[in-house]
PyMOL Python script that loads the backbone (N, CA, C, O; Angstrom):
from pymol import cmd

cmd.read_pdbstr("""\
ATOM      1  N   MET A   1       1.106  10.908  38.761  1.00  0.00           N
ATOM      2  CA  MET A   1      -0.265  11.483  38.244  1.00  0.00           C
ATOM      3  C   MET A   1      -0.187  12.560  37.348  1.00  0.00           C
ATOM      4  O   MET A   1      -0.980  12.573  36.407  1.00  0.00           O
ATOM      5  N   HIS A   2       0.696  13.538  37.486  1.00  0.00           N
ATOM      6  CA  HIS A   2       0.794  14.756  36.883  1.00  0.00           C
ATOM      7  C   HIS A   2       1.285  14.491  35.361  1.00  0.00           C
ATOM      8  O   HIS A   2       0.758  14.978  34.361  1.00  0.00           O
ATOM      9  N   VAL A   3       2.397  13.624  35.389  1.00  0.00           N
ATOM     10  CA  VAL A   3       2.935  13.059  34.052  1.00  0.00           C
ATOM     11  C   VAL A   3       1.768  12.513  33.181  1.00  0.00           C
ATOM     12  O   VAL A   3       1.611  12.804  31.995  1.00  0.00           O
ATOM     13  N   ILE A   4       1.005  11.727  33.870  1.00  0.00           N
ATOM     14  CA  ILE A   4       0.129  11.049  33.030  1.00  0.00           C
ATOM     15  C   ILE A   4      -1.148  12.056  32.540  1.00  0.00           C
ATOM     16  O   ILE A   4      -1.734  11.883  31.471  1.00  0.00           O
ATOM     17  N   LEU A   5      -1.430  12.969  33.351  1.00  0.00           N
ATOM     18  CA  LEU A   5      -2.426  14.032  32.888  1.00  0.00           C
ATOM     19  C   LEU A   5      -2.048  14.833  31.808  1.00  0.00           C
ATOM     20  O   LEU A   5      -2.837  15.153  30.919  1.00  0.00           O
ATOM     21  N   GLY A   6      -0.562  15.263  31.855  1.00  0.00           N
ATOM     22  CA  GLY A   6      -0.094  15.846  30.799  1.00  0.00           C
ATOM     23  C   GLY A   6      -0.088  15.164  29.422  1.00  0.00           C
ATOM     24  O   GLY A   6      -0.467  15.727  28.395  1.00  0.00           O
ATOM     25  N   ILE A   7       0.392  13.858  29.488  1.00  0.00           N
ATOM     26  CA  ILE A   7       0.325  13.116  28.394  1.00  0.00           C
ATOM     27  C   ILE A   7      -1.066  12.785  27.875  1.00  0.00           C
ATOM     28  O   ILE A   7      -1.138  12.607  26.659  1.00  0.00           O
ATOM     29  N   LEU A   8      -2.162  12.676  28.575  1.00  0.00           N
ATOM     30  CA  LEU A   8      -3.385  12.523  28.122  1.00  0.00           C
ATOM     31  C   LEU A   8      -3.978  13.888  27.518  1.00  0.00           C
ATOM     32  O   LEU A   8      -4.763  13.896  26.570  1.00  0.00           O
ATOM     33  N   SER A   9      -3.555  14.944  28.114  1.00  0.00           N
ATOM     34  CA  SER A   9      -3.901  16.415  27.453  1.00  0.00           C
ATOM     35  C   SER A   9      -3.236  16.464  26.096  1.00  0.00           C
ATOM     36  O   SER A   9      -3.828  16.846  25.087  1.00  0.00           O
ATOM     37  N   LEU A  10      -2.033  16.080  26.117  1.00  0.00           N
ATOM     38  CA  LEU A  10      -1.327  16.249  24.780  1.00  0.00           C
ATOM     39  C   LEU A  10      -1.908  15.136  23.772  1.00  0.00           C
ATOM     40  O   LEU A  10      -1.740  15.404  22.582  1.00  0.00           O
ATOM     41  N   LYS A  11      -2.475  14.094  24.026  1.00  0.00           N
ATOM     42  CA  LYS A  11      -2.917  13.054  23.184  1.00  0.00           C
ATOM     43  C   LYS A  11      -4.353  13.694  22.734  1.00  0.00           C
ATOM     44  O   LYS A  11      -4.751  13.623  21.571  1.00  0.00           O
ATOM     45  N   TYR A  12      -5.034  14.281  23.709  1.00  0.00           N
ATOM     46  CA  TYR A  12      -6.413  14.781  23.339  1.00  0.00           C
ATOM     47  C   TYR A  12      -6.360  15.954  22.221  1.00  0.00           C
ATOM     48  O   TYR A  12      -7.080  15.948  21.222  1.00  0.00           O
ATOM     49  N   ILE A  13      -5.382  16.992  22.530  1.00  0.00           N
ATOM     50  CA  ILE A  13      -5.028  17.971  21.705  1.00  0.00           C
ATOM     51  C   ILE A  13      -4.606  17.637  20.195  1.00  0.00           C
ATOM     52  O   ILE A  13      -4.897  18.323  19.215  1.00  0.00           O
ATOM     53  N   SER A  14      -3.924  16.545  20.199  1.00  0.00           N
ATOM     54  CA  SER A  14      -3.503  15.932  18.847  1.00  0.00           C
ATOM     55  C   SER A  14      -4.500  15.138  18.245  1.00  0.00           C
ATOM     56  O   SER A  14      -4.413  14.983  17.027  1.00  0.00           O
ATOM     57  N   ASP A  15      -5.524  14.548  18.916  1.00  0.00           N
ATOM     58  CA  ASP A  15      -6.663  13.991  18.288  1.00  0.00           C
ATOM     59  C   ASP A  15      -7.590  14.923  17.816  1.00  0.00           C
ATOM     60  O   ASP A  15      -8.086  14.773  16.699  1.00  0.00           O
ATOM     61  N   ARG A  16      -7.937  16.042  18.662  1.00  0.00           N
ATOM     62  CA  ARG A  16      -8.851  17.100  18.133  1.00  0.00           C
ATOM     63  C   ARG A  16      -8.259  17.838  16.913  1.00  0.00           C
ATOM     64  O   ARG A  16      -8.994  18.309  16.046  1.00  0.00           O
ATOM     65  N   TYR A  17      -6.952  17.927  16.867  1.00  0.00           N
ATOM     66  CA  TYR A  17      -6.367  18.470  15.600  1.00  0.00           C
ATOM     67  C   TYR A  17      -6.661  17.551  14.446  1.00  0.00           C
ATOM     68  O   TYR A  17      -7.002  18.053  13.375  1.00  0.00           O
ATOM     69  N   ASP A  18      -6.552  16.162  14.582  1.00  0.00           N
ATOM     70  CA  ASP A  18      -6.823  15.270  13.356  1.00  0.00           C
ATOM     71  C   ASP A  18      -8.324  15.565  12.926  1.00  0.00           C
ATOM     72  O   ASP A  18      -8.567  15.689  11.725  1.00  0.00           O
ATOM     73  N   VAL A  19      -9.277  15.674  13.810  1.00  0.00           N
ATOM     74  CA  VAL A  19     -10.729  15.869  13.611  1.00  0.00           C
ATOM     75  C   VAL A  19     -10.771  17.099  13.091  1.00  0.00           C
ATOM     76  O   VAL A  19     -11.466  17.213  12.081  1.00  0.00           O
ATOM     77  N   GLY A  20     -10.258  18.000  13.469  1.00  0.00           N
ATOM     78  CA  GLY A  20     -10.355  19.416  12.842  1.00  0.00           C
ATOM     79  C   GLY A  20      -9.933  19.571  11.434  1.00  0.00           C
ATOM     80  O   GLY A  20     -10.620  20.140  10.585  1.00  0.00           O
ATOM     81  N   ILE A  21      -8.625  18.974  11.196  1.00  0.00           N
ATOM     82  CA  ILE A  21      -8.142  18.843   9.883  1.00  0.00           C
ATOM     83  C   ILE A  21      -9.187  18.135   8.806  1.00  0.00           C
ATOM     84  O   ILE A  21      -9.443  18.582   7.688  1.00  0.00           O
ATOM     85  N   LYS A  22      -9.691  17.019   9.352  1.00  0.00           N
ATOM     86  CA  LYS A  22     -10.660  16.325   8.407  1.00  0.00           C
ATOM     87  C   LYS A  22     -11.946  17.210   8.198  1.00  0.00           C
ATOM     88  O   LYS A  22     -12.473  17.229   7.086  1.00  0.00           O
ATOM     89  N   ASN A  23     -12.451  17.923   9.214  1.00  0.00           N
ATOM     90  CA  ASN A  23     -13.405  18.666   8.894  1.00  0.00           C
ATOM     91  C   ASN A  23     -13.185  20.026   8.092  1.00  0.00           C
ATOM     92  O   ASN A  23     -14.102  20.635   7.541  1.00  0.00           O
ATOM     93  N   LEU A  24     -11.939  20.395   8.097  1.00  0.00           N
ATOM     94  CA  LEU A  24     -11.492  21.565   7.284  1.00  0.00           C
ATOM     95  C   LEU A  24     -11.454  21.228   5.899  1.00  0.00           C
ATOM     96  O   LEU A  24     -11.874  22.031   5.066  1.00  0.00           O
ATOM     97  N   GLU A  25     -10.890  19.873   5.498  1.00  0.00           N
ATOM     98  CA  GLU A  25     -10.976  19.336   4.274  1.00  0.00           C
ATOM     99  C   GLU A  25     -12.277  19.051   3.717  1.00  0.00           C
ATOM    100  O   GLU A  25     -12.444  19.059   2.497  1.00  0.00           O
ATOM    101  N   LYS A  26     -13.371  18.756   4.669  1.00  0.00           N
ATOM    102  CA  LYS A  26     -14.616  18.406   4.129  1.00  0.00           C
ATOM    103  C   LYS A  26     -15.363  19.622   3.816  1.00  0.00           C
ATOM    104  O   LYS A  26     -16.372  19.604   3.111  1.00  0.00           O
ATOM    105  N   ASP A  27     -14.820  20.784   4.389  1.00  0.00           N
ATOM    106  CA  ASP A  27     -15.428  22.153   4.028  1.00  0.00           C
ATOM    107  C   ASP A  27     -14.863  22.692   2.800  1.00  0.00           C
ATOM    108  O   ASP A  27     -15.301  23.729   2.302  1.00  0.00           O
ATOM    109  N   GLY A  28     -13.869  21.996   2.276  1.00  0.00           N
ATOM    110  CA  GLY A  28     -13.297  22.382   0.908  1.00  0.00           C
ATOM    111  C   GLY A  28     -11.938  23.176   0.939  1.00  0.00           C
ATOM    112  O   GLY A  28     -11.360  23.522  -0.091  1.00  0.00           O
ATOM    113  N   PHE A  29     -11.513  23.413   2.113  1.00  0.00           N
ATOM    114  CA  PHE A  29      -9.989  23.833   2.411  1.00  0.00           C
ATOM    115  C   PHE A  29      -9.127  22.643   2.211  1.00  0.00           C
ATOM    116  O   PHE A  29      -9.420  21.502   2.567  1.00  0.00           O
ATOM    117  N   SER A  30      -8.050  23.003   1.616  1.00  0.00           N
ATOM    118  CA  SER A  30      -6.880  21.915   1.607  1.00  0.00           C
ATOM    119  C   SER A  30      -5.760  22.033   2.566  1.00  0.00           C
ATOM    120  O   SER A  30      -5.268  21.012   3.047  1.00  0.00           O
ATOM    121  N   LEU A  31      -5.332  23.188   2.871  1.00  0.00           N
ATOM    122  CA  LEU A  31      -4.166  23.585   3.696  1.00  0.00           C
ATOM    123  C   LEU A  31      -4.609  24.346   5.056  1.00  0.00           C
ATOM    124  O   LEU A  31      -5.521  25.172   5.051  1.00  0.00           O
ATOM    125  N   ILE A  32      -3.928  24.017   6.151  1.00  0.00           N
ATOM    126  CA  ILE A  32      -4.324  24.669   7.276  1.00  0.00           C
ATOM    127  C   ILE A  32      -3.934  26.147   7.262  1.00  0.00           C
ATOM    128  O   ILE A  32      -4.401  26.968   8.052  1.00  0.00           O
ATOM    129  N   GLU A  33      -2.942  26.457   6.195  1.00  0.00           N
ATOM    130  CA  GLU A  33      -2.465  27.718   5.988  1.00  0.00           C
ATOM    131  C   GLU A  33      -3.545  28.786   5.546  1.00  0.00           C
ATOM    132  O   GLU A  33      -3.482  29.998   5.752  1.00  0.00           O
ATOM    133  N   SER A  34      -4.618  28.045   4.854  1.00  0.00           N
ATOM    134  CA  SER A  34      -5.620  28.854   4.309  1.00  0.00           C
ATOM    135  C   SER A  34      -6.570  29.500   5.322  1.00  0.00           C
ATOM    136  O   SER A  34      -7.367  30.361   4.950  1.00  0.00           O
ATOM    137  N   VAL A  35      -6.493  29.063   6.709  1.00  0.00           N
ATOM    138  CA  VAL A  35      -7.451  29.372   7.686  1.00  0.00           C
ATOM    139  C   VAL A  35      -6.464  29.866   8.919  1.00  0.00           C
ATOM    140  O   VAL A  35      -5.453  29.244   9.244  1.00  0.00           O
ATOM    141  N   SER A  36      -6.866  30.941   9.479  1.00  0.00           N
ATOM    142  CA  SER A  36      -5.904  31.318  10.552  1.00  0.00           C
ATOM    143  C   SER A  36      -6.061  30.499  11.860  1.00  0.00           C
ATOM    144  O   SER A  36      -7.058  29.802  12.047  1.00  0.00           O
ATOM    145  N   LYS A  37      -5.075  30.598  12.742  1.00  0.00           N
ATOM    146  CA  LYS A  37      -5.028  29.600  13.868  1.00  0.00           C
ATOM    147  C   LYS A  37      -6.462  29.989  14.798  1.00  0.00           C
ATOM    148  O   LYS A  37      -7.105  29.127  15.398  1.00  0.00           O
ATOM    149  N   ASP A  38      -6.782  31.316  14.785  1.00  0.00           N
ATOM    150  CA  ASP A  38      -7.886  31.774  15.559  1.00  0.00           C
ATOM    151  C   ASP A  38      -9.307  31.056  14.997  1.00  0.00           C
ATOM    152  O   ASP A  38     -10.129  30.437  15.673  1.00  0.00           O
ATOM    153  N   GLU A  39      -9.334  31.292  13.762  1.00  0.00           N
ATOM    154  CA  GLU A  39     -10.536  30.603  12.974  1.00  0.00           C
ATOM    155  C   GLU A  39     -10.699  29.147  13.043  1.00  0.00           C
ATOM    156  O   GLU A  39     -11.800  28.599  13.085  1.00  0.00           O
ATOM    157  N   PHE A  40      -9.454  28.472  13.054  1.00  0.00           N
ATOM    158  CA  PHE A  40      -9.358  26.973  13.157  1.00  0.00           C
ATOM    159  C   PHE A  40      -9.842  26.521  14.583  1.00  0.00           C
ATOM    160  O   PHE A  40     -10.555  25.523  14.692  1.00  0.00           O
ATOM    161  N   TYR A  41      -9.439  27.282  15.712  1.00  0.00           N
ATOM    162  CA  TYR A  41      -9.812  27.065  17.044  1.00  0.00           C
ATOM    163  C   TYR A  41     -11.079  27.144  17.295  1.00  0.00           C
ATOM    164  O   TYR A  41     -11.681  26.208  17.822  1.00  0.00           O
ATOM    165  N   PHE A  42     -11.740  28.431  16.904  1.00  0.00           N
ATOM    166  CA  PHE A  42     -13.112  28.575  17.088  1.00  0.00           C
ATOM    167  C   PHE A  42     -14.044  28.008  16.439  1.00  0.00           C
ATOM    168  O   PHE A  42     -15.097  27.654  16.968  1.00  0.00           O
ATOM    169  N   HIS A  43     -13.739  27.839  15.096  1.00  0.00           N
ATOM    170  CA  HIS A  43     -14.580  27.090  14.181  1.00  0.00           C
ATOM    171  C   HIS A  43     -14.650  25.499  14.182  1.00  0.00           C
ATOM    172  O   HIS A  43     -15.693  24.854  14.077  1.00  0.00           O
ATOM    173  N   TYR A  44     -13.417  24.992  14.313  1.00  0.00           N
ATOM    174  CA  TYR A  44     -13.182  23.512  14.372  1.00  0.00           C
ATOM    175  C   TYR A  44     -12.848  23.050  15.712  1.00  0.00           C
ATOM    176  O   TYR A  44     -12.497  21.884  15.889  1.00  0.00           O
ATOM    177  N   LYS A  45     -12.941  23.960  16.751  1.00  0.00           N
ATOM    178  CA  LYS A  45     -12.767  23.509  18.121  1.00  0.00           C
ATOM    179  C   LYS A  45     -11.454  22.660  18.321  1.00  0.00           C
ATOM    180  O   LYS A  45     -11.551  21.576  18.895  1.00  0.00           O
ATOM    181  N   ALA A  46     -10.233  23.108  17.872  1.00  0.00           N
ATOM    182  CA  ALA A  46      -8.848  22.498  17.820  1.00  0.00           C
ATOM    183  C   ALA A  46      -7.826  23.422  17.751  1.00  0.00           C
ATOM    184  O   ALA A  46      -8.000  24.521  17.226  1.00  0.00           O
ATOM    185  N   PHE A  47      -6.670  23.043  18.281  1.00  0.00           N
ATOM    186  CA  PHE A  47      -5.604  23.768  18.392  1.00  0.00           C
ATOM    187  C   PHE A  47      -4.733  23.419  17.202  1.00  0.00           C
ATOM    188  O   PHE A  47      -4.916  22.326  16.667  1.00  0.00           O
ATOM    189  N   VAL A  48      -3.907  24.147  16.788  1.00  0.00           N
ATOM    190  CA  VAL A  48      -2.795  23.899  15.655  1.00  0.00           C
ATOM    191  C   VAL A  48      -1.849  23.182  16.114  1.00  0.00           C
ATOM    192  O   VAL A  48      -1.347  23.664  17.129  1.00  0.00           O
ATOM    193  N   VAL A  49      -1.352  22.101  15.726  1.00  0.00           N
ATOM    194  CA  VAL A  49      -0.291  21.397  16.313  1.00  0.00           C
ATOM    195  C   VAL A  49       0.742  21.181  15.091  1.00  0.00           C
ATOM    196  O   VAL A  49       0.449  20.657  14.016  1.00  0.00           O
ATOM    197  N   PRO A  50       1.906  21.645  15.434  1.00  0.00           N
ATOM    198  CA  PRO A  50       3.061  21.619  14.496  1.00  0.00           C
ATOM    199  C   PRO A  50       3.265  20.023  14.159  1.00  0.00           C
ATOM    200  O   PRO A  50       2.935  19.128  14.936  1.00  0.00           O
ATOM    201  N   LYS A  51       3.850  19.821  12.897  1.00  0.00           N
ATOM    202  CA  LYS A  51       4.031  18.420  12.691  1.00  0.00           C
ATOM    203  C   LYS A  51       5.032  17.606  13.601  1.00  0.00           C
ATOM    204  O   LYS A  51       4.960  16.396  13.811  1.00  0.00           O
ATOM    205  N   GLU A  52       6.068  18.557  14.152  1.00  0.00           N
ATOM    206  CA  GLU A  52       6.958  17.894  14.813  1.00  0.00           C
ATOM    207  C   GLU A  52       6.437  17.452  16.269  1.00  0.00           C
ATOM    208  O   GLU A  52       6.975  16.535  16.890  1.00  0.00           O
ATOM    209  N   SER A  53       5.478  18.093  16.698  1.00  0.00           N
ATOM    210  CA  SER A  53       4.740  17.758  17.885  1.00  0.00           C
ATOM    211  C   SER A  53       3.618  16.702  17.779  1.00  0.00           C
ATOM    212  O   SER A  53       3.191  16.060  18.738  1.00  0.00           O
ATOM    213  N   HIS A  54       3.213  16.601  16.574  1.00  0.00           N
ATOM    214  CA  HIS A  54       2.004  15.675  16.358  1.00  0.00           C
ATOM    215  C   HIS A  54       2.618  14.179  16.207  1.00  0.00           C
ATOM    216  O   HIS A  54       1.869  13.219  16.023  1.00  0.00           O
TER     217      HIS A  54
END
""", "prot")
cmd.dss("prot")
cmd.show_as("cartoon", "prot")
cmd.util.cbc("prot")
cmd.orient("prot")
């Protein structure tokens, strides 16, 4: 049960990252580096996920 909850949590974080990036691009920003991690979290409600983890 704990393994499945961990996997589902990681999947949710990864999916929210994708939505956040799409909204970031919609707002006119092209790269995640142009917005701080805190701004990305609070404004787009998503964590920054490294490419290796995504």
